[in-house]
C-alpha positions in Angstrom: 115.4 105.5 78.7 116.3 109.2 78.2 119.2 110.2 80.5 120.4 113.6 81.4 122.8 115.1 84.0 121.5 118.4 85.3 122.9 121.2 87.4 120.7 122.3 90.3 121.2 125.1 92.9 119.9 123.2 95.9 119.1 119.6 96.9 116.7 120.1 99.9 113.1 121.3 99.7 110.7 122.1 102.6 107.8 119.7 102.7 104.4 119.3 104.3 104.7 115.6 104.4 104.0 114.0 107.8 107.1 113.4 109.9 109.5 115.2 107.5 110.7 118.8 107.3 112.8 118.5 104.2 112.9 116.2 101.2 115.9 115.4 99.1 115.4 113.9 95.6 118.8 113.1 94.0 117.0 112.4 90.7 114.1 113.7 88.6 112.1 110.7 87.4 112.3 107.1 88.4 112.9 103.7 86.7 110.5 101.5 88.6 107.5 102.3 86.4 105.0 101.6 89.2 101.5 101.9 87.7 100.2 103.8 90.7 103.0 106.4 90.9 101.6 109.8 91.9 105.0 111.5 91.2 104.3 111.8 87.5 102.8 115.2 88.4 106.4 116.4 88.4 106.3 116.6 84.6 104.3 119.8 85.0 107.6 121.4 86.3 110.3 119.5 84.4 109.3 120.2 80.7 109.8 116.5 79.8 107.8 115.2 76.9 108.5 111.5 77.7 106.3 109.3 79.7 107.0 109.1 83.5 109.4 106.1 83.9 111.0 106.7 80.5 113.4 109.5 81.5 115.7 110.3 84.4 117.7 113.4 85.3 120.7 112.9 87.5 121.4 115.9 89.6 125.1 117.0 89.8 125.7 117.3 93.5 129.5 117.6 93.9 129.7 121.4 94.0 126.5 122.0 96.2 126.9 122.9 99.8 124.8 121.2 102.5 122.7 123.6 104.7 123.1 123.5 108.4 120.1 121.5 109.7 118.8 121.6 113.2 118.8 118.6 115.5 115.0 118.4 115.6 114.6 118.5 111.8 114.0 115.5 109.6 115.3 115.0 106.0 113.6 112.4 103.8 115.2 110.6 100.9 113.0 110.8 98.7 109.5 112.0 97.9 109.2 111.8 94.1 111.9 109.3 93.1 113.5 106.3 94.6 117.0 107.4 95.8 118.3 103.9 94.9 116.8 103.6 91.5 118.8 101.6 89.0 120.9 104.6 87.9 122.2 105.1 91.4 124.5 102.2 90.9 126.4 104.1 88.2 126.0 107.8 89.2 125.9 107.5 93.0 124.1 110.8 93.5 122.4 109.6 96.7 125.7 108.2 98.1 127.5 111.5 97.3 124.8 113.5 99.2 124.9 111.2 102.1 128.6 111.6 102.3 128.1 115.4 102.5 125.5 114.9 105.2 127.7 112.8 107.4 127.9 114.4 110.8 124.6 116.3 110.5 122.5 116.7 113.7 119.3 116.2 111.8 117.3 113.0 111.5 117.8 111.3 108.2 115.3 108.9 106.7 115.7 106.8 103.6 112.7 105.2 101.9 113.3 102.8 99.0 112.1 99.7 97.1 115.6 98.9 96.0 118.1 96.3 97.2 120.9 98.7 96.2 120.6 100.4 99.5 122.7 97.7 101.1 125.7 99.0 99.2 125.7 102.0 101.5 125.5 100.2 104.8 129.0 101.4 105.6 127.9 105.0 105.1 124.5 104.6 106.8 126.2 103.3 109.9 128.2 106.6 110.2 125.0 108.5 111.0 123.9 108.8 114.6 120.2 109.4 113.8 119.1 107.6 110.7 116.5 105.0 109.7 115.8 103.1 106.5 112.3 102.2 105.3 111.6 99.4 102.9 108.4 100.0 100.8 106.4 96.9 99.9 102.7 96.0 99.8 102.7 92.3 98.9 104.5 89.0 99.3 103.2 87.9 95.9 106.0 88.6 93.4 103.7 88.0 90.5 101.5 90.9 91.7 104.6 93.0 92.4 105.8 92.5 88.8 102.4 93.7 87.5 102.4 96.9 89.4 106.1 97.6 90.0 107.8 95.9 87.0 111.3 97.3 87.5 111.6 97.5 91.3 113.4 94.9 93.4 111.6 91.6 93.9 109.8 90.8 97.2 112.5 88.3 98.1 115.3 90.9 97.7 113.4 93.5 99.7 113.0 91.0 102.5 116.7 90.2 102.4 117.5 94.0 102.6 115.3 94.3 105.7 117.0 91.4 107.4 120.5 92.6 106.5 119.9 96.2 107.7 118.3 94.9 111.0 121.2 92.5 111.5 123.6 95.5 111.2 121.8 97.3 113.9 120.3 99.9 111.6 116.9 101.4 112.6 114.4 100.1 110.0 110.7 100.3 109.2 108.5 98.8 106.6 106.1 101.0 104.6 103.1 98.9 103.5 102.1 101.1 100.6 100.0 101.5 98.7 97.3 99.2 100.0 95.3 97.9 97.0 91.7 97.3 98.3 90.8 93.6 98.2 94.3 92.6 97.0 97.0 93.5 99.6 97.2 91.1 102.5 98.9 93.3 105.0 98.7 90.8 107.8 100.8 88.3 105.9 103.5 91.0 105.5 103.4 91.8 109.2 103.7 88.2 110.2 106.8 87.9 107.9 108.6 91.0 109.0 107.5 92.2 112.5 110.5 90.6 114.2 112.9 92.4 111.9 111.7 96.0 112.0 111.2 98.8 114.5 107.7 99.9 113.3 105.4 99.5 110.3 103.6 102.3 108.3 100.5 101.9 106.3 99.2 104.0 103.4 96.1 103.6 101.3 96.0 103.6 97.5 95.1 107.2 96.4 93.9 107.6 92.9 93.8 110.9 91.0 95.0 112.4 87.8 96.0 110.2 84.8 97.2 107.2 86.8 93.6 106.7 88.2 92.5 105.4 84.8 95.6 103.3 84.5 94.9 101.5 87.9 91.2 101.2 87.2 92.0 99.5 83.8 94.4 97.2 85.6 91.6 96.1 88.0 89.2 95.7 85.1 91.6 93.5 83.2 92.9 91.4 86.0 90.4 91.4 88.9 87.0 92.2 87.4 85.2 91.0 90.6 86.8 94.0 92.5 85.4 96.7 90.1 82.3 97.4 92.3 84.6 97.9 95.3 86.9 100.3 93.4 84.0 102.1 91.9 82.6 102.7 95.4 85.9 104.0 96.8 87.2 106.0 93.9 84.2 107.1 91.9 81.6 107.4 94.7 84.1 108.6 97.3 83.0 106.1 99.9 85.7 106.0 102.6 84.1 103.5 104.8 86.4 100.8 103.5 89.4 102.7 104.8 87.8 103.4 108.2 87.2 99.7 108.7 90.7 98.9 107.6 92.2 101.4 110.1 90.5 99.5 112.9 91.6 96.1 111.6 95.2 97.3 111.2 95.3 98.6 114.8 94.0 95.3 116.2 96.4 93.3 114.0 99.4 95.4 115.1 98.4 95.0 118.7 98.2 91.3 118.2 101.8 91.2 117.0 103.0 93.8 119.4 104.3 96.2 116.8 104.3 100.0 116.6 102.3 101.2 113.7 101.7 104.5 111.9 98.7 104.8 109.6 98.7 107.4 106.9 95.3 107.5 105.2 94.5 110.7 103.3 97.4 112.4 105.1 95.9 111.4 108.5 98.2 109.8 111.0 97.4 107.4 113.8 100.2 106.1 116.0 99.9 102.9 118.0 102.6 101.7 120.3 
């Protein structure tokens, strides 16, 4: 792992992501090495010669002032890194930024795959408008290890969700990315719906270099799914996702949970 500390002029960037106005990425790079990670496009801007997942830049945040955010604005941690990747334990870049943000009028949202987020429960509880999302797409830890080798285990993520909810912290689960024919979203809903405020769903998008990586994974581990993946990702047949949207809405209604569906940047809300 190639590690650098870098000085930056600002920490917050405007975004076109749904439900967020600004994103904050305390790190460049990520240590989870998810095979489907879209964020490797960042290398176009960072001048790194290393593979995505083999480097991390820790942003020096101590001297940076926090802008004055408005009450109706939302800040998301993070869009192209996990704010609680393994180096957060030592460098605490995310914690330092959260400390600076304490008292903000803006909505603050944290999205992570990491159990380390529980370290900051004391700090999170100081915010009047904050929510923490746990990203997971399976209850099968063998599958998780294959696609997210260095992220927290399924069991640890469930424990995080239960702890945050028990502390009265607003939580949601992000079932993402949904691998066609593999991810059993209903089993996740059944496991977590009593411990979260709402559930988000996102499809597996494949483009760029990681498309080949994922397609090779399917070829090597689940050959029977190749025709389905070829239909979706080579022939651009979106009918699978349209059917899945309907199924998700019916399932969430069955369990009485609020859901938000983000397929191809579309959003459907169901209460």
